Structures are given as C-alpha cells and as structure tokens.
PDB file with SEQRES, HELIX, SHEET and CRYST1 records, atoms N, CA, C and O in Angstrom:
SEQRES   1 A   77  UNK UNK UNK UNK UNK UNK UNK UNK UNK UNK UNK UNK UNK          
SEQRES   2 A   77  UNK UNK UNK UNK UNK UNK UNK UNK UNK UNK UNK UNK UNK          
SEQRES   3 A   77  UNK UNK UNK UNK UNK UNK UNK UNK UNK UNK UNK UNK UNK          
SEQRES   4 A   77  UNK UNK UNK UNK UNK UNK UNK UNK UNK UNK UNK UNK UNK          
SEQRES   5 A   77  UNK UNK UNK UNK UNK UNK UNK UNK UNK UNK UNK UNK UNK          
SEQRES   6 A   77  UNK UNK UNK UNK UNK UNK UNK UNK UNK UNK UNK UNK              
HELIX    1 AA1 UNK A    2  UNK A    7  1                                   6    
HELIX    2 AA2 UNK A   15  UNK A   17  5                                   3    
HELIX    3 AA3 UNK A   24  UNK A   34  1                                  11    
HELIX    4 AA4 UNK A   39  UNK A   46  1                                   8    
HELIX    5 AA5 UNK A   50  UNK A   64  1                                  15    
HELIX    6 AA6 UNK A   69  UNK A   76  1                                   8    
CRYST1    1.000    1.000    1.000  90.00  90.00  90.00 P 1           1          
ATOM      1  N   UNK A   1      16.952  -5.501  -1.140  1.00  0.00           N  
ATOM      2  CA  UNK A   1      15.651  -4.909  -1.043  1.00  0.00           C  
ATOM      3  C   UNK A   1      14.579  -5.914  -1.417  1.00  0.00           C  
ATOM      4  O   UNK A   1      13.489  -5.883  -0.846  1.00  0.00           O  
ATOM      5  N   UNK A   2      14.853  -6.798  -2.356  1.00  0.00           N  
ATOM      6  CA  UNK A   2      13.852  -7.786  -2.738  1.00  0.00           C  
ATOM      7  C   UNK A   2      13.462  -8.662  -1.555  1.00  0.00           C  
ATOM      8  O   UNK A   2      12.279  -8.887  -1.300  1.00  0.00           O  
ATOM      9  N   UNK A   3      14.471  -9.155  -0.834  1.00  0.00           N  
ATOM     10  CA  UNK A   3      14.166  -9.979   0.325  1.00  0.00           C  
ATOM     11  C   UNK A   3      13.407  -9.197   1.361  1.00  0.00           C  
ATOM     12  O   UNK A   3      12.476  -9.726   1.968  1.00  0.00           O  
ATOM     13  N   UNK A   4      13.780  -7.931   1.586  1.00  0.00           N  
ATOM     14  CA  UNK A   4      13.084  -7.116   2.585  1.00  0.00           C  
ATOM     15  C   UNK A   4      11.625  -6.904   2.168  1.00  0.00           C  
ATOM     16  O   UNK A   4      10.722  -6.982   3.002  1.00  0.00           O  
ATOM     17  N   UNK A   5      11.404  -6.646   0.919  1.00  0.00           N  
ATOM     18  CA  UNK A   5      10.045  -6.339   0.461  1.00  0.00           C  
ATOM     19  C   UNK A   5       9.131  -7.546   0.472  1.00  0.00           C  
ATOM     20  O   UNK A   5       7.955  -7.418   0.813  1.00  0.00           O  
ATOM     21  N   UNK A   6       9.636  -8.714   0.109  1.00  0.00           N  
ATOM     22  CA  UNK A   6       8.761  -9.865  -0.060  1.00  0.00           C  
ATOM     23  C   UNK A   6       8.821 -10.877   1.065  1.00  0.00           C  
ATOM     24  O   UNK A   6       7.960 -11.754   1.135  1.00  0.00           O  
ATOM     25  N   UNK A   7       9.795 -10.793   1.941  1.00  0.00           N  
ATOM     26  CA  UNK A   7       9.939 -11.829   2.951  1.00  0.00           C  
ATOM     27  C   UNK A   7       9.812 -11.307   4.392  1.00  0.00           C  
ATOM     28  O   UNK A   7       9.322 -12.015   5.272  1.00  0.00           O  
ATOM     29  N   UNK A   8      10.249 -10.088   4.620  1.00  0.00           N  
ATOM     30  CA  UNK A   8      10.316  -9.571   5.961  1.00  0.00           C  
ATOM     31  C   UNK A   8       9.350  -8.407   6.167  1.00  0.00           C  
ATOM     32  O   UNK A   8       8.945  -7.735   5.218  1.00  0.00           O  
ATOM     33  N   UNK A   9       8.997  -8.191   7.411  1.00  0.00           N  
ATOM     34  CA  UNK A   9       8.193  -7.014   7.716  1.00  0.00           C  
ATOM     35  C   UNK A   9       9.084  -5.788   7.632  1.00  0.00           C  
ATOM     36  O   UNK A   9      10.274  -5.873   7.935  1.00  0.00           O  
ATOM     37  N   UNK A  10       8.530  -4.643   7.226  1.00  0.00           N  
ATOM     38  CA  UNK A  10       9.316  -3.441   7.162  1.00  0.00           C  
ATOM     39  C   UNK A  10       9.870  -3.064   8.547  1.00  0.00           C  
ATOM     40  O   UNK A  10       9.233  -3.302   9.573  1.00  0.00           O  
ATOM     41  N   UNK A  11      11.062  -2.475   8.545  1.00  0.00           N  
ATOM     42  CA  UNK A  11      11.647  -2.014   9.794  1.00  0.00           C  
ATOM     43  C   UNK A  11      10.998  -0.727  10.247  1.00  0.00           C  
ATOM     44  O   UNK A  11      10.605   0.085   9.409  1.00  0.00           O  
ATOM     45  N   UNK A  12      10.871  -0.511  11.555  1.00  0.00           N  
ATOM     46  CA  UNK A  12      10.288   0.743  12.031  1.00  0.00           C  
ATOM     47  C   UNK A  12      11.179   1.934  11.668  1.00  0.00           C  
ATOM     48  O   UNK A  12      12.388   1.784  11.490  1.00  0.00           O  
ATOM     49  N   UNK A  13      10.583   3.085  11.564  1.00  0.00           N  
ATOM     50  CA  UNK A  13      11.297   4.286  11.224  1.00  0.00           C  
ATOM     51  C   UNK A  13      11.577   5.062  12.512  1.00  0.00           C  
ATOM     52  O   UNK A  13      10.704   5.211  13.367  1.00  0.00           O  
ATOM     53  N   UNK A  14      12.812   5.550  12.628  1.00  0.00           N  
ATOM     54  CA  UNK A  14      13.156   6.395  13.770  1.00  0.00           C  
ATOM     55  C   UNK A  14      12.616   7.796  13.536  1.00  0.00           C  
ATOM     56  O   UNK A  14      13.006   8.474  12.586  1.00  0.00           O  
ATOM     57  N   UNK A  15      11.730   8.213  14.397  1.00  0.00           N  
ATOM     58  CA  UNK A  15      11.136   9.549  14.221  1.00  0.00           C  
ATOM     59  C   UNK A  15      12.099  10.673  14.570  1.00  0.00           C  
ATOM     60  O   UNK A  15      11.779  11.838  14.332  1.00  0.00           O  
ATOM     61  N   UNK A  16      13.264  10.369  15.123  1.00  0.00           N  
ATOM     62  CA  UNK A  16      14.240  11.400  15.461  1.00  0.00           C  
ATOM     63  C   UNK A  16      14.736  12.148  14.239  1.00  0.00           C  
ATOM     64  O   UNK A  16      15.247  13.262  14.359  1.00  0.00           O  
ATOM     65  N   UNK A  17      14.591  11.546  13.051  1.00  0.00           N  
ATOM     66  CA  UNK A  17      14.991  12.211  11.816  1.00  0.00           C  
ATOM     67  C   UNK A  17      14.022  13.319  11.407  1.00  0.00           C  
ATOM     68  O   UNK A  17      14.380  14.220  10.648  1.00  0.00           O  
ATOM     69  N   UNK A  18      12.818  13.243  11.906  1.00  0.00           N  
ATOM     70  CA  UNK A  18      11.784  14.232  11.530  1.00  0.00           C  
ATOM     71  C   UNK A  18      11.890  15.476  12.382  1.00  0.00           C  
ATOM     72  O   UNK A  18      12.363  15.436  13.517  1.00  0.00           O  
ATOM     73  N   UNK A  19      11.428  16.616  11.799  1.00  0.00           N  
ATOM     74  CA  UNK A  19      11.431  17.896  12.515  1.00  0.00           C  
ATOM     75  C   UNK A  19      10.293  17.938  13.562  1.00  0.00           C  
ATOM     76  O   UNK A  19      10.379  18.674  14.544  1.00  0.00           O  
ATOM     77  N   UNK A  20       9.252  17.158  13.346  1.00  0.00           N  
ATOM     78  CA  UNK A  20       8.119  17.070  14.264  1.00  0.00           C  
ATOM     79  C   UNK A  20       7.890  15.600  14.566  1.00  0.00           C  
ATOM     80  O   UNK A  20       8.289  14.744  13.775  1.00  0.00           O  
ATOM     81  N   UNK A  21       7.250  15.282  15.703  1.00  0.00           N  
ATOM     82  CA  UNK A  21       6.992  13.859  16.009  1.00  0.00           C  
ATOM     83  C   UNK A  21       6.073  13.220  14.980  1.00  0.00           C  
ATOM     84  O   UNK A  21       5.138  13.848  14.482  1.00  0.00           O  
ATOM     85  N   UNK A  22       6.356  11.954  14.670  1.00  0.00           N  
ATOM     86  CA  UNK A  22       5.499  11.199  13.747  1.00  0.00           C  
ATOM     87  C   UNK A  22       4.467  10.437  14.554  1.00  0.00           C  
ATOM     88  O   UNK A  22       4.755   9.914  15.631  1.00  0.00           O  
ATOM     89  N   UNK A  23       3.261  10.383  14.012  1.00  0.00           N  
ATOM     90  CA  UNK A  23       2.199   9.602  14.631  1.00  0.00           C  
ATOM     91  C   UNK A  23       2.506   8.139  14.418  1.00  0.00           C  
ATOM     92  O   UNK A  23       3.267   7.799  13.513  1.00  0.00           O  
ATOM     93  N   UNK A  24       1.933   7.258  15.233  1.00  0.00           N  
ATOM     94  CA  UNK A  24       2.127   5.800  14.963  1.00  0.00           C  
ATOM     95  C   UNK A  24       1.695   5.396  13.553  1.00  0.00           C  
ATOM     96  O   UNK A  24       2.341   4.554  12.929  1.00  0.00           O  
ATOM     97  N   UNK A  25       0.635   5.973  13.055  1.00  0.00           N  
ATOM     98  CA  UNK A  25       0.183   5.654  11.679  1.00  0.00           C  
ATOM     99  C   UNK A  25       1.215   6.095  10.671  1.00  0.00           C  
ATOM    100  O   UNK A  25       1.479   5.367   9.713  1.00  0.00           O  
ATOM    101  N   UNK A  26       1.814   7.268  10.850  1.00  0.00           N  
ATOM    102  CA  UNK A  26       2.827   7.755   9.934  1.00  0.00           C  
ATOM    103  C   UNK A  26       4.067   6.860  10.003  1.00  0.00           C  
ATOM    104  O   UNK A  26       4.691   6.595   8.976  1.00  0.00           O  
ATOM    105  N   UNK A  27       4.427   6.398  11.189  1.00  0.00           N  
ATOM    106  CA  UNK A  27       5.557   5.493  11.316  1.00  0.00           C  
ATOM    107  C   UNK A  27       5.320   4.194  10.573  1.00  0.00           C  
ATOM    108  O   UNK A  27       6.225   3.666   9.928  1.00  0.00           O  
ATOM    109  N   UNK A  28       4.088   3.673  10.663  1.00  0.00           N  
ATOM    110  CA  UNK A  28       3.757   2.460   9.930  1.00  0.00           C  
ATOM    111  C   UNK A  28       3.875   2.654   8.443  1.00  0.00           C  
ATOM    112  O   UNK A  28       4.457   1.819   7.750  1.00  0.00           O  
ATOM    113  N   UNK A  29       3.325   3.756   7.936  1.00  0.00           N  
ATOM    114  CA  UNK A  29       3.365   4.049   6.512  1.00  0.00           C  
ATOM    115  C   UNK A  29       4.796   4.219   6.050  1.00  0.00           C  
ATOM    116  O   UNK A  29       5.166   3.692   5.001  1.00  0.00           O  
ATOM    117  N   UNK A  30       5.614   4.942   6.805  1.00  0.00           N  
ATOM    118  CA  UNK A  30       7.002   5.151   6.402  1.00  0.00           C  
ATOM    119  C   UNK A  30       7.815   3.870   6.373  1.00  0.00           C  
ATOM    120  O   UNK A  30       8.739   3.752   5.568  1.00  0.00           O  
ATOM    121  N   UNK A  31       7.501   2.918   7.220  1.00  0.00           N  
ATOM    122  CA  UNK A  31       8.194   1.647   7.180  1.00  0.00           C  
ATOM    123  C   UNK A  31       7.983   0.972   5.827  1.00  0.00           C  
ATOM    124  O   UNK A  31       8.899   0.356   5.282  1.00  0.00           O  
ATOM    125  N   UNK A  32       6.771   1.092   5.293  1.00  0.00           N  
ATOM    126  CA  UNK A  32       6.484   0.515   3.974  1.00  0.00           C  
ATOM    127  C   UNK A  32       7.081   1.358   2.840  1.00  0.00           C  
ATOM    128  O   UNK A  32       7.522   0.815   1.827  1.00  0.00           O  
ATOM    129  N   UNK A  33       7.094   2.673   3.013  1.00  0.00           N  
ATOM    130  CA  UNK A  33       7.737   3.544   2.010  1.00  0.00           C  
ATOM    131  C   UNK A  33       9.208   3.159   1.913  1.00  0.00           C  
ATOM    132  O   UNK A  33       9.748   3.022   0.815  1.00  0.00           O  
ATOM    133  N   UNK A  34       9.847   2.985   3.052  1.00  0.00           N  
ATOM    134  CA  UNK A  34      11.269   2.610   3.102  1.00  0.00           C  
ATOM    135  C   UNK A  34      11.509   1.289   2.345  1.00  0.00           C  
ATOM    136  O   UNK A  34      12.522   1.120   1.666  1.00  0.00           O  
ATOM    137  N   UNK A  35      10.559   0.373   2.480  1.00  0.00           N  
ATOM    138  CA  UNK A  35      10.695  -0.942   1.825  1.00  0.00           C  
ATOM    139  C   UNK A  35      10.363  -0.889   0.350  1.00  0.00           C  
ATOM    140  O   UNK A  35      10.518  -1.893  -0.344  1.00  0.00           O  
ATOM    141  N   UNK A  36       9.899   0.280  -0.166  1.00  0.00           N  
ATOM    142  CA  UNK A  36       9.665   0.416  -1.598  1.00  0.00           C  
ATOM    143  C   UNK A  36       8.234   0.170  -2.059  1.00  0.00           C  
ATOM    144  O   UNK A  36       7.984   0.018  -3.254  1.00  0.00           O  
ATOM    145  N   UNK A  37       7.308   0.131  -1.132  1.00  0.00           N  
ATOM    146  CA  UNK A  37       5.896  -0.113  -1.504  1.00  0.00           C  
ATOM    147  C   UNK A  37       5.269   1.175  -2.059  1.00  0.00           C  
ATOM    148  O   UNK A  37       5.639   2.277  -1.653  1.00  0.00           O  
ATOM    149  N   UNK A  38       4.325   1.027  -2.982  1.00  0.00           N  
ATOM    150  CA  UNK A  38       3.546   2.146  -3.484  1.00  0.00           C  
ATOM    151  C   UNK A  38       2.427   2.490  -2.481  1.00  0.00           C  
ATOM    152  O   UNK A  38       2.134   1.709  -1.575  1.00  0.00           O  
ATOM    153  N   UNK A  39       1.822   3.643  -2.653  1.00  0.00           N  
ATOM    154  CA  UNK A  39       0.688   4.018  -1.773  1.00  0.00           C  
ATOM    155  C   UNK A  39      -0.416   2.970  -1.850  1.00  0.00           C  
ATOM    156  O   UNK A  39      -1.006   2.611  -0.830  1.00  0.00           O  
ATOM    157  N   UNK A  40      -0.690   2.489  -3.027  1.00  0.00           N  
ATOM    158  CA  UNK A  40      -1.742   1.462  -3.219  1.00  0.00           C  
ATOM    159  C   UNK A  40      -1.397   0.195  -2.456  1.00  0.00           C  
ATOM    160  O   UNK A  40      -2.251  -0.376  -1.778  1.00  0.00           O  
ATOM    161  N   UNK A  41      -0.168  -0.241  -2.561  1.00  0.00           N  
ATOM    162  CA  UNK A  41       0.258  -1.457  -1.852  1.00  0.00           C  
ATOM    163  C   UNK A  41       0.228  -1.246  -0.339  1.00  0.00           C  
ATOM    164  O   UNK A  41      -0.172  -2.140   0.406  1.00  0.00           O  
ATOM    165  N   UNK A  42       0.648  -0.077   0.109  1.00  0.00           N  
ATOM    166  CA  UNK A  42       0.637   0.235   1.531  1.00  0.00           C  
ATOM    167  C   UNK A  42      -0.801   0.215   2.064  1.00  0.00           C  
ATOM    168  O   UNK A  42      -1.082  -0.359   3.117  1.00  0.00           O  
ATOM    169  N   UNK A  43      -1.696   0.850   1.318  1.00  0.00           N  
ATOM    170  CA  UNK A  43      -3.096   0.899   1.721  1.00  0.00           C  
ATOM    171  C   UNK A  43      -3.670  -0.520   1.853  1.00  0.00           C  
ATOM    172  O   UNK A  43      -4.386  -0.816   2.809  1.00  0.00           O  
ATOM    173  N   UNK A  44      -3.355  -1.379   0.904  1.00  0.00           N  
ATOM    174  CA  UNK A  44      -3.863  -2.756   0.947  1.00  0.00           C  
ATOM    175  C   UNK A  44      -3.318  -3.500   2.161  1.00  0.00           C  
ATOM    176  O   UNK A  44      -4.058  -4.211   2.840  1.00  0.00           O  
ATOM    177  N   UNK A  45      -2.031  -3.337   2.432  1.00  0.00           N  
ATOM    178  CA  UNK A  45      -1.419  -4.040   3.545  1.00  0.00           C  
ATOM    179  C   UNK A  45      -1.886  -3.546   4.900  1.00  0.00           C  
ATOM    180  O   UNK A  45      -1.996  -4.333   5.839  1.00  0.00           O  
ATOM    181  N   UNK A  46      -2.162  -2.262   5.016  1.00  0.00           N  
ATOM    182  CA  UNK A  46      -2.588  -1.682   6.290  1.00  0.00           C  
ATOM    183  C   UNK A  46      -4.103  -1.580   6.444  1.00  0.00           C  
ATOM    184  O   UNK A  46      -4.598  -1.178   7.496  1.00  0.00           O  
ATOM    185  N   UNK A  47      -4.829  -1.941   5.405  1.00  0.00           N  
ATOM    186  CA  UNK A  47      -6.285  -1.861   5.449  1.00  0.00           C  
ATOM    187  C   UNK A  47      -6.800  -0.439   5.514  1.00  0.00           C  
ATOM    188  O   UNK A  47      -7.777  -0.153   6.206  1.00  0.00           O  
ATOM    189  N   UNK A  48      -6.138   0.455   4.788  1.00  0.00           N  
ATOM    190  CA  UNK A  48      -6.510   1.876   4.753  1.00  0.00           C  
ATOM    191  C   UNK A  48      -6.903   2.222   3.339  1.00  0.00           C  
ATOM    192  O   UNK A  48      -6.634   1.474   2.399  1.00  0.00           O  
ATOM    193  N   UNK A  49      -7.551   3.380   3.198  1.00  0.00           N  
ATOM    194  CA  UNK A  49      -7.844   3.922   1.863  1.00  0.00           C  
ATOM    195  C   UNK A  49      -6.585   4.527   1.310  1.00  0.00           C  
ATOM    196  O   UNK A  49      -5.765   5.068   2.051  1.00  0.00           O  
ATOM    197  N   UNK A  50      -6.429   4.437  -0.002  1.00  0.00           N  
ATOM    198  CA  UNK A  50      -5.239   4.993  -0.646  1.00  0.00           C  
ATOM    199  C   UNK A  50      -5.066   6.495  -0.406  1.00  0.00           C  
ATOM    200  O   UNK A  50      -3.938   6.938  -0.187  1.00  0.00           O  
ATOM    201  N   UNK A  51      -6.156   7.309  -0.439  1.00  0.00           N  
ATOM    202  CA  UNK A  51      -5.995   8.737  -0.154  1.00  0.00           C  
ATOM    203  C   UNK A  51      -5.489   8.990   1.291  1.00  0.00           C  
ATOM    204  O   UNK A  51      -4.782   9.967   1.537  1.00  0.00           O  
ATOM    205  N   UNK A  52      -5.849   8.124   2.216  1.00  0.00           N  
ATOM    206  CA  UNK A  52      -5.349   8.250   3.601  1.00  0.00           C  
ATOM    207  C   UNK A  52      -3.856   8.059   3.635  1.00  0.00           C  
ATOM    208  O   UNK A  52      -3.141   8.821   4.285  1.00  0.00           O  
ATOM    209  N   UNK A  53      -3.373   7.039   2.936  1.00  0.00           N  
ATOM    210  CA  UNK A  53      -1.930   6.779   2.885  1.00  0.00           C  
ATOM    211  C   UNK A  53      -1.231   7.931   2.198  1.00  0.00           C  
ATOM    212  O   UNK A  53      -0.173   8.363   2.657  1.00  0.00           O  
ATOM    213  N   UNK A  54      -1.787   8.443   1.114  1.00  0.00           N  
ATOM    214  CA  UNK A  54      -1.196   9.563   0.413  1.00  0.00           C  
ATOM    215  C   UNK A  54      -1.090  10.784   1.354  1.00  0.00           C  
ATOM    216  O   UNK A  54      -0.075  11.481   1.363  1.00  0.00           O  
ATOM    217  N   UNK A  55      -2.127  11.023   2.127  1.00  0.00           N  
ATOM    218  CA  UNK A  55      -2.108  12.140   3.076  1.00  0.00           C  
ATOM    219  C   UNK A  55      -1.018  11.932   4.128  1.00  0.00           C  
ATOM    220  O   UNK A  55      -0.310  12.873   4.484  1.00  0.00           O  
ATOM    221  N   UNK A  56      -0.884  10.699   4.626  1.00  0.00           N  
ATOM    222  CA  UNK A  56       0.131  10.429   5.651  1.00  0.00           C  
ATOM    223  C   UNK A  56       1.551  10.561   5.096  1.00  0.00           C  
ATOM    224  O   UNK A  56       2.446  11.052   5.785  1.00  0.00           O  
ATOM    225  N   UNK A  57       1.751  10.130   3.874  1.00  0.00           N  
ATOM    226  CA  UNK A  57       3.061  10.318   3.224  1.00  0.00           C  
ATOM    227  C   UNK A  57       3.341  11.796   3.058  1.00  0.00           C  
ATOM    228  O   UNK A  57       4.464  12.236   3.302  1.00  0.00           O  
ATOM    229  N   UNK A  58       2.346  12.581   2.647  1.00  0.00           N  
ATOM    230  CA  UNK A  58       2.525  14.028   2.486  1.00  0.00           C  
ATOM    231  C   UNK A  58       2.869  14.669   3.828  1.00  0.00           C  
ATOM    232  O   UNK A  58       3.731  15.545   3.891  1.00  0.00           O  
ATOM    233  N   UNK A  59       2.206  14.243   4.896  1.00  0.00           N  
ATOM    234  CA  UNK A  59       2.491  14.782   6.229  1.00  0.00           C  
ATOM    235  C   UNK A  59       3.937  14.447   6.610  1.00  0.00           C  
ATOM    236  O   UNK A  59       4.620  15.278   7.209  1.00  0.00           O  
ATOM    237  N   UNK A  60       4.398  13.282   6.282  1.00  0.00           N  
ATOM    238  CA  UNK A  60       5.773  12.871   6.586  1.00  0.00           C  
ATOM    239  C   UNK A  60       6.786  13.736   5.786  1.00  0.00           C  
ATOM    240  O   UNK A  60       7.812  14.160   6.318  1.00  0.00           O  
ATOM    241  N   UNK A  61       6.474  13.975   4.530  1.00  0.00           N  
ATOM    242  CA  UNK A  61       7.350  14.817   3.727  1.00  0.00           C  
ATOM    243  C   UNK A  61       7.484  16.195   4.372  1.00  0.00           C  
ATOM    244  O   UNK A  61       8.581  16.748   4.450  1.00  0.00           O  
ATOM    245  N   UNK A  62       6.361  16.743   4.831  1.00  0.00           N  
ATOM    246  CA  UNK A  62       6.377  18.045   5.493  1.00  0.00           C  
ATOM    247  C   UNK A  62       7.209  17.981   6.786  1.00  0.00           C  
ATOM    248  O   UNK A  62       8.026  18.862   7.053  1.00  0.00           O  
ATOM    249  N   UNK A  63       6.990  16.940   7.568  1.00  0.00           N  
ATOM    250  CA  UNK A  63       7.700  16.817   8.851  1.00  0.00           C  
ATOM    251  C   UNK A  63       9.200  16.608   8.657  1.00  0.00           C  
ATOM    252  O   UNK A  63       9.997  17.041   9.489  1.00  0.00           O  
ATOM    253  N   UNK A  64       9.585  15.960   7.584  1.00  0.00           N  
ATOM    254  CA  UNK A  64      10.995  15.741   7.307  1.00  0.00           C  
ATOM    255  C   UNK A  64      11.592  16.929   6.545  1.00  0.00           C  
ATOM    256  O   UNK A  64      12.809  17.012   6.380  1.00  0.00           O  
ATOM    257  N   UNK A  65      10.744  17.841   6.087  1.00  0.00           N  
ATOM    258  CA  UNK A  65      11.226  19.000   5.345  1.00  0.00           C  
ATOM    259  C   UNK A  65      11.724  18.649   3.965  1.00  0.00           C  
ATOM    260  O   UNK A  65      12.654  19.272   3.453  1.00  0.00           O  
ATOM    261  N   UNK A  66      11.093  17.633   3.349  1.00  0.00           N  
ATOM    262  CA  UNK A  66      11.533  17.154   2.045  1.00  0.00           C  
ATOM    263  C   UNK A  66      10.419  17.393   1.008  1.00  0.00           C  
ATOM    264  O   UNK A  66       9.247  17.549   1.349  1.00  0.00           O  
ATOM    265  N   UNK A  67      10.831  17.415  -0.262  1.00  0.00           N  
ATOM    266  CA  UNK A  67       9.902  17.733  -1.334  1.00  0.00           C  
ATOM    267  C   UNK A  67       9.499  16.568  -2.203  1.00  0.00           C  
ATOM    268  O   UNK A  67       8.639  16.725  -3.070  1.00  0.00           O  
ATOM    269  N   UNK A  68      10.096  15.387  -2.001  1.00  0.00           N  
ATOM    270  CA  UNK A  68       9.709  14.248  -2.854  1.00  0.00           C  
ATOM    271  C   UNK A  68       9.825  12.928  -2.084  1.00  0.00           C  
ATOM    272  O   UNK A  68      10.556  12.802  -1.102  1.00  0.00           O  
ATOM    273  N   UNK A  69       9.093  11.991  -2.568  1.00  0.00           N  
ATOM    274  CA  UNK A  69       9.139  10.647  -1.982  1.00  0.00           C  
ATOM    275  C   UNK A  69      10.517  10.004  -2.164  1.00  0.00           C  
ATOM    276  O   UNK A  69      10.974   9.254  -1.301  1.00  0.00           O  
ATOM    277  N   UNK A  70      11.163  10.292  -3.265  1.00  0.00           N  
ATOM    278  CA  UNK A  70      12.526   9.769  -3.519  1.00  0.00           C  
ATOM    279  C   UNK A  70      13.504  10.295  -2.457  1.00  0.00           C  
ATOM    280  O   UNK A  70      14.316   9.540  -1.922  1.00  0.00           O  
ATOM    281  N   UNK A  71      13.416  11.587  -2.163  1.00  0.00           N  
ATOM    282  CA  UNK A  71      14.292  12.148  -1.124  1.00  0.00           C  
ATOM    283  C   UNK A  71      13.964  11.587   0.248  1.00  0.00           C  
ATOM    284  O   UNK A  71      14.851  11.385   1.078  1.00  0.00           O  
ATOM    285  N   UNK A  72      12.673  11.337   0.480  1.00  0.00           N  
ATOM    286  CA  UNK A  72      12.275  10.740   1.740  1.00  0.00           C  
ATOM    287  C   UNK A  72      12.898   9.341   1.892  1.00  0.00           C  
ATOM    288  O   UNK A  72      13.466   9.001   2.930  1.00  0.00           O  
ATOM    289  N   UNK A  73      12.771   8.545   0.821  1.00  0.00           N  
ATOM    290  CA  UNK A  73      13.353   7.199   0.859  1.00  0.00           C  
ATOM    291  C   UNK A  73      14.850   7.234   1.119  1.00  0.00           C  
ATOM    292  O   UNK A  73      15.375   6.423   1.882  1.00  0.00           O  
ATOM    293  N   UNK A  74      15.542   8.190   0.473  1.00  0.00           N  
ATOM    294  CA  UNK A  74      16.981   8.318   0.668  1.00  0.00           C  
ATOM    295  C   UNK A  74      17.296   8.695   2.105  1.00  0.00           C  
ATOM    296  O   UNK A  74      18.270   8.205   2.676  1.00  0.00           O  
ATOM    297  N   UNK A  75      16.485   9.557   2.691  1.00  0.00           N  
ATOM    298  CA  UNK A  75      16.713   9.987   4.087  1.00  0.00           C  
ATOM    299  C   UNK A  75      16.474   8.838   5.053  1.00  0.00           C  
ATOM    300  O   UNK A  75      17.077   8.804   6.125  1.00  0.00           O  
ATOM    301  N   UNK A  76      15.598   7.887   4.694  1.00  0.00           N  
ATOM    302  CA  UNK A  76      15.260   6.782   5.583  1.00  0.00           C  
ATOM    303  C   UNK A  76      16.262   5.661   5.571  1.00  0.00           C  
ATOM    304  O   UNK A  76      16.267   4.823   6.473  1.00  0.00           O  
ATOM    305  N   UNK A  77      17.110   5.629   4.568  1.00  0.00           N  
ATOM    306  CA  UNK A  77      18.111   4.533   4.472  1.00  0.00           C  
ATOM    307  C   UNK A  77      19.404   4.892   5.076  1.00  0.00           C  
ATOM    308  O   UNK A  77      20.333   4.084   5.072  1.00  0.00           O  
TER     309      UNK A  77                                                      
END                                                                             
C-alpha cells in the first residue's frame, strides 16, 4: 500500500460493485479512498473542496449500501 499511495496513481474503481452507477467524480474519489487517502488529501489532489469530497464519499457509501468508510475500503479491495 505504501508504494501504491506514494508512487503510483490510484487504480480506477469498477462501478459494477455499486447498486447504482457511479459518476466519474465518484469513481475518481473512490480510487483515492481505495489507496488510503483522507478526504482532505483527496480534495487537495483533485482540486476540490473537502466538503465536496465528503459528499461524494457519502454518496458512494449509499450506492454501495455500506455504513462506513472502512467497509467501503474492504469492498474495494
């Protein structure tokens, strides 16, 4: 995970795991969630406001039918 986080770009997320289609922005955010980035780090990397990233992560949790970021990360691996 260290090499993935600091050296490589995050891998894209397959939206087939979600109950509803993911937007391109949600797919981008989830790629960083999978790599272990915080909302603040994701916002900085994508040039978004932190509340926007938080909203997109929440939308992904709803679409995946999950209740926590930890469960989301586990589902993505």
